[in-house]
LOTI-877006 format. One record per atom (N, C-alpha, C, CB): residue in one letter; x, y, z. Coordinates in steps of 0.02 Angstrom, whole numbers, padded with zeros to 5 digits, always signed. Glycine has a CB too. Layout:
AXYZ...
***
This chain:
X+00146+00039-01000X+00123+00090-00951X+00073+00059-00903X+00092+00150-00988X+00079+00080-00841X+00033+00057-00789X+00009+00119-00752X+00067+00006-00741X-00055+00122-00740X-00084+00176-00700X-00111+00146-00635X-00140+00214-00740X-00097+00179-00580X-00117+00155-00515X-00161+00206-00479X-00056+00138-00472X-00211+00181-00445X-00255+00225-00406X-00265+00193-00338X-00323+00237-00442X-00246+00230-00285X-00258+00206-00218X-00324+00233-00192X-00200+00228-00171X-00354+00195-00147X-00416+00217-00115X-00421+00184-00047X-00478+00200-00159X-00468+00208-00007X-00480+00178+00058X-00456+00219+00116X-00448+00112+00060X-00423+00274+00103X-00399+00316+00157X-00456+00355+00189X-00347+00364+00132X-00439+00389+00244X-00489+00429+00278X-00469+00440+00351X-00557+00395+00275X-00515+00467+00388X-00504+00481+00460X-00530+00422+00500X-00540+00547+00482X-00488+00396+00544X-00506+00337+00583X-00482+00346+00654X-00474+00273+00552X-00518+00316+00700X-00497+00318+00770X-00444+00265+00783X-00557+00307+00816X-00401+00279+00831X-00350+00230+00850X-00383+00166+00872X-00306+00258+00907X-00352+00110+00853X-00377+00045+00869X-00420+00014+00816X-00415+00049+00931X-00444+00054+00770X-00486+00029+00716X-00443-00002+00661X-00531+00085+00687X-00477-00028+00611X-00443-00058+00553X-00463-00021+00490X-00459-00134+00547X-00421-00027+00440X-00437+00004+00377X-00405-00038+00322X-00412+00078+00374X-00439-00042+00264X-00411-00078+00207X-00402-00029+00150X-00455-00137+00187X-00341-00025+00127X-00325+00016+00070X-00323-00027+00007X-00257+00053+00080X-00341+00003-00049X-00340-00033-00112X-00296+00003-00162X-00411-00040-00141X-00264-00037-00203X-00222-00011-00257X-00247-00044-00322X-00145-00025-00245X-00283-00005-00362X-00309-00030-00425X-00263-00010-00481X-00381-00004-00438X-00260-00052-00532X-00215-00039-00588X-00252-00044-00654X-00156-00087-00586X-00227-00007-00702X-00250-00013-00771X-00189-00008-00816X-00304+00042-00788X-00200-00026-00878X-00144-00026-00925X-00114-00095-00931X-00091+00024-00904X-00049-00100-00936X-00015-00163-00947X-00004-00200-00881X+00052-00151-00981X-00059-00223-00853X-00057-00255-00787X-00014-00317-00787X-00128-00272-00763X-00013-00353-00842X+00023-00417-00844X+00098-00408-00840X+00005-00454-00908X+00122-00346-00847X+00193-00333-00842X+00216-00321-00770X+00211-00273-00884X+00168-00318-00724X+00184-00303-00654X+00218-00363-00621X+00121-00282-00615X+00276-00352-00591X+00312-00406-00557X+00303-00404-00482X+00386-00401-00573X+00292-00344-00455X+00283-00337-00383X+00248-00271-00369X+00351-00340-00346X+00214-00268-00313X+00181-00207-00291X+00203-00193-00219X+00103-00212-00297X+00222-00132-00206X+00243-00112-00140X+00200-00055-00114X+00318-00091-00140X+00182-00059-00051X+00149-00003-00018X+00202+00037+00020X+00092-00029+00031X+00197+00103+00013X+00240+00149+00048X+00195+00197+00087X+00286+00188-00001X+00227+00232+00134X+00191+00287+00167X+00240+00344+00178X+00160+00263+00233X+00211+00403+00183X+00253+00462+00192X+00218+00513+00237X+00270+00494+00125X+00256+00536+00285X+00234+00590+00330X+00269+00654+00307X+00251+00573+00405X+00234+00710+00306X+00266+00773+00285X+00332+00785+00322X+00219+00833+00297X+00383+00802+00284X+00448+00816+00313X+00491+00755+00324X+00439+00851+00377X+00464+00697+00307X+00503+00635+00316X+00507+00597+00251X+00473+00591+00371X+00556+00552+00247X+00564+00513+00186X+00508+00462+00179X+00631+00477+00187X+00493+00446+00117X+00444+00394+00103X+00474+00327+00124X+00422+00394+00028X+00435+00286+00157X+00460+00221+00180X+00415+00165+00155X+00465+00219+00257X+00447+00110+00138X+00407+00053+00116X+00380+00019+00178X+00448+00004+00072X+00321-00011+00170X+00292-00046+00227X+00274-00119+00210X+00230-00010+00251X+00258-00133+00147X+00239-00201+00130X+00247-00211+00054X+00166-00217+00151X+00264-00271+00036X+00276-00287-00035X+00250-00357-00049X+00350-00282-00053X+00223-00365-00110X+00201-00431-00132X+00224-00440-00204X+00124-00439-00126X+00252-00498-00218X+00276-00512-00285X+00222-00547-00326X+00341-00554-00283X+00235-00554-00390X+00188-00588-00433X+00181-00661-00413X+00208-00582-00506X+00233-00688-00381X+00230-00757-00358X+00196-00764-00290X+00298-00786-00354X+00177-00708-00259X+00141-00710-00196X+00184-00703-00134X+00103-00773-00192X+00249-00692-00144X+00292-00683-00086X+00280-00615-00054X+00366-00690-00106X+00270-00616+00011X+00255-00555+00049X+00314-00537+00094X+00191-00563+00090X+00325-00473+00102X+00375-00449+00149X+00349-00385+00181X+00444-00437+00114X+00371-00373+00243X+00347-00317+00282X+00405-00282+00317X+00295-00340+00334X+00396-00217+00326X+00441-00179+00369X+00431-00206+00440X+00427-00101+00365X+00486-00214+00476X+00482-00244+00542X+00432-00209+00587X+00550-00244+00575X+00429-00144+00583X+00387-00106+00630X+00312-00115+00618X+00404-00033+00626X+00293-00144+00562X+00221-00152+00548X+00200-00225+00548X+00204-00121+00482X+00248-00270+00557X+00231-00342+00557X+00180-00357+00612X+00294-00385+00567X+00131-00396+00593X+00079-00415+00640X+00017-00370+00636X+00106-00413+00710X+00025-00310+00608X-00032-00264+00602X-00051-00250+00529X-00018-00199+00638X-00002-00255+00485X-00014-00242+00413X-00016-00308+00376X+00040-00195+00384X-00062-00314+00331X-00066-00373+00288X-00077-00352+00216X-00124-00420+00311X-00032-00373+00173X-00038-00358+00102X-00068-00419+00068X+00031-00339+00071X-00113-00408+00022X-00144-00463-00015X-00163-00438-00084X-00206-00490+00023X-00186-00483-00124X-00206-00463-00192X-00260-00510-00217X-00145-00464-00240X-00292-00487-00270X-00341-00529-00303X-00304-00583-00342X-00386-00486-00350X-00339-00635-00362X-00308-00689-00400X-00280-00665-00466X-00358-00745-00412X-00308-00611-00492X-00287-00586-00557X-00230-00536-00551X-00345-00553-00592X-00192-00538-00498X-00133-00497-00485X-00151-00427-00457X-00092-00489-00549X-00203-00398-00484X-00225-00332-00457X-00300-00335-00447X-00205-00273-00506X-00329-00298-00401X-00296-00248-00359X-00257-00280-00301X-00348-00201-00330X-00215-00240-00271X-00178-00259-00212X-00205-00220-00152X-00101-00246-00222X-00211-00253-00096X-00241-00223-00037X-00189-00218+00019X-00301-00264-00014X-00201-00170+00062X-00161-00164+00124X-00210-00158+00182X-00112-00102+00121X-00214-00210+00220X-00256-00211+00280X-00214-00186+00338X-00285-00282+00294X-00239-00135+00372X-00203-00108+00430X-00248-00117+00491X-00184-00032+00420X-00225-00155+00538X-00263-00167+00600X-00232-00128+00658X-00264-00243+00615X-00272-00119+00709X-00249-00084+00769X-00214-00019+00751X-00203-00128+00810X-00247+00022+00711X-00217+00085+00689X-00195+00127+00748X-00267+00124+00646X-00137+00158+00738X-00107+00201+00789X-00097+00271+00759X-00039+00172+00815X-00096+00322+00800X-00086+00390+00773X-00023+00395+00730X-00082+00440+00830X+00029+00357+00747X+00091+00360+00707X+00084+00328+00638X+00146+00327+00744X+00027+00297+00625X+00013+00270+00558X-00014+00325+00512X-00037+00212+00561X-00027+00383+00539X-00051+00439+00498X+00001+00457+00445X-00067+00499+00542X-00020+00454+00383X+00026+00466+00327X-00014+00463+00262X+00084+00413+00326X+00019+00483+00208X-00007+00469+00142X+00021+00401+00121X+00012+00526+00090X-00023+00357+00101X-00003+00290+00080X-00004+00286+00004X-00050+00236+00112X+00051+00261-00023X+00059+00254-00095X+00070+00181-00113X+00117+00298-00121X+00046+00162-00171X+00067+00097-00198X+00111+00110-00259X+00006+00052-00216X+00157+00064-00269X+00203+00069-00325X+00209+00001-00357X+00273+00096-00303X+00207-00001-00422X+00211-00063-00459X+00276-00067-00499X+00151-00071-00506X+00310-00123-00491X+00370-00137-00530X+00349-00174-00593X+00423-00178-00488X+00366-00146-00650X+00349-00177-00714X+00409-00169-00759X+00285-00144-00745X+00443-00224-00770X+00505-00221-00809X+00556-00179-00772X+00492-00191-00880X+00583-00129-00804X+00631-00084-00773X+00599-00021-00747X+00686-00066-00822X+00533-00018-00749X+00498+00042-00729X+00464+00034-00662X+00447+00062-00782X+00455+00089-00629X+00418+00091-00566X+00364+00143-00573X+00466+00107-00505X+00302+00121-00564X+00245+00165-00571X+00215+00180-00503X+00193+00135-00619X+00192+00242-00495X+00165+00264-00431X+00092+00286-00439X+00207+00321-00401X+00055+00276-00385X-00011+00305-00382X-00006+00374-00350X-00059+00260-00342X-00063+00406-00342X-00064+00474-00316X-00066+00477-00240X-00123+00512-00345X-00079+00420-00209X-00080+00416-00136X-00150+00425-00107X-00035+00468-00108X-00158+00399-00048X-00220+00407-00011X-00202+00423+00062X-00265+00342-00016X-00235+00473+00090X-00219+00497+00157X-00254+00454+00209X-00238+00571+00165X-00215+00431+00257X-00243+00397+00316X-00226+00440+00377X-00214+00324+00324X-00277+00459+00413X-00268+00499+00473X-00299+00462+00532X-00301+00570+00466X-00259+00452+00584X-00282+00414+00642X-00284+00461+00702X-00235+00353+00656X-00343+00467+00730X-00352+00511+00788X-00345+00469+00852X-00421+00546+00786X-00317+00499+00903X-00307+00463+00966X-00367+00471+01012X-00243+00489+01002
***
């Protein structure tokens, strides 16, 4: 079992930066990859960035250059740095951890960007 808690959300002006954190507890050593997702009400949840236990990073094309996923040396926590925030980045951001055949989710953190 893995428990995830996101933090770092809030109200931000367009153009600013924000760093989200995904902290984990439980069987952290079973985590193979962590993915950040975001969801706007009425729309499907979309992945935005992923990092594997080996350090391989991947990004949704639309966020490349503004989003950076990173992690501590001990695998967790995992961070999502968002630069040049835009109003369309407003969403609930979730992290999800792949551990074996299971996928664990956090409760999400709201990011609101004002223009």
